[in-house]
N, C-alpha and C positions, 0 to 999 in steps of 0.2 A: 713664178712660184719656186719654192725650194723643194727639190726632189732628193730623197735619201737614196742610198745605193740599192735599196730594195725595189726602187722604181726602175732599175736598169741604167742608172747614170745618164749618159748622153741620149740614149734612145727614148727615155721617159721625158726628157726635156722637150724633144721633138713632139712627143705625144701630147704634152700639155699645150704646146703652141698650136698644134693641129686642132685640138679640142676647143681652144679659145676662138680660133677662126671659124670653126664649124658651128659654134653656138652663138656667133655674133658678138662675143665679148671683145674681139679684136678683128681688125681687117688686115693688119700686117703685124709682124712681130720679129723678134730676134731670139734665136735659140743660142744660149751661151752656157758653157760648162767650164768649171775650173776644178782642178784637183786640190787646190788649197783655197779656202775661203778668204775673202779680202781682209778680215780682221780676226784676231784670235789664233790660237795654235791649232795644229792639226788634231783631230779627235784622239789620236793615240799618243800624243806627246807625253802625257803624265800617266803612263800605264800603271805605276805603282799605287796611284790613288784609287781608293775603293769607290767605284762609280755606282751611283744608285740606279743602274740600268742592267739589262742582261749582259752588257759588256764586262761587268765585274767578273763574270765567269770565263771570259775568253781572252781579254786583253792581257792580263798578267801572264798568260801562257803563250804569248806570241801570235795570237790570232788578231792581227792588227788591221789588215786591209779587207775590203769586201771579198776579194778572191779567196783569201784564207777562210773566211766564214762560209762562203758558198762551197768550198772544197769539203769542209767539215760536214755541212748539211748533206752534200751528195754522198759522202761516205756513210753517213747515218742511214740515208735512204737505201743505199745498197745493202747494208746490214739488216735493216728492218724488213725489207720487202724482197730480198734475194736477188736484186738487180745485179747484173754482171757487166763487165766492160763490153761484152758483145751486145747487150741490150742498149747500152749508151751509144755504142757505135751506130746502131740502127737509127737512133735519133739524130746523131751528127750526120749520117749519110742522107737522111731525108732532107735535112736543112741544106746540105751542100748540093743535093740534086736540084732543089728549087733555085739555088743561087746559080747553078750551071745553066739554067734556062733564062736567066736575066742578064742581058748584055750590060746593064749598068752596075751589076754586082761586082764586088772586088774579087770574088771567087769564081767568076764566069770563066769558063774554059780551064778550070783547075779542078779536075775530078779528085775524089777521095776514094782510096782503096782501104780495105780492111787492114792490110799490112801497114800502110801509112799511119792509120789511126792507132794500131796496137803498138807501134814502135815509137810513137811520139811521147813526149814527157807530160 
């Protein structure tokens, strides 16, 4: 299946594969992800074109990649609900603490401190 960035990219690809196996639609599968589709240009190639999607409001102003759009959404969330970097640190810390307990995790044995989070870009 094709998963847009709203599905989390590569992690959603694995989710689709796991769901297919769990529901009996497949017994084995291959999870594959590419940052450039096999045919056609990248979605942001012609940013000057008026796109008939919500992208018409973001692409002309440089919001080209999923990370750009997620950053904008996070900033809006912070503005709308009063969330601070301290609040977001608590989310990041909870996720890292779980990873620190999983020997198979990339961030295993790599604790996160408030100072590390606040001084990161």
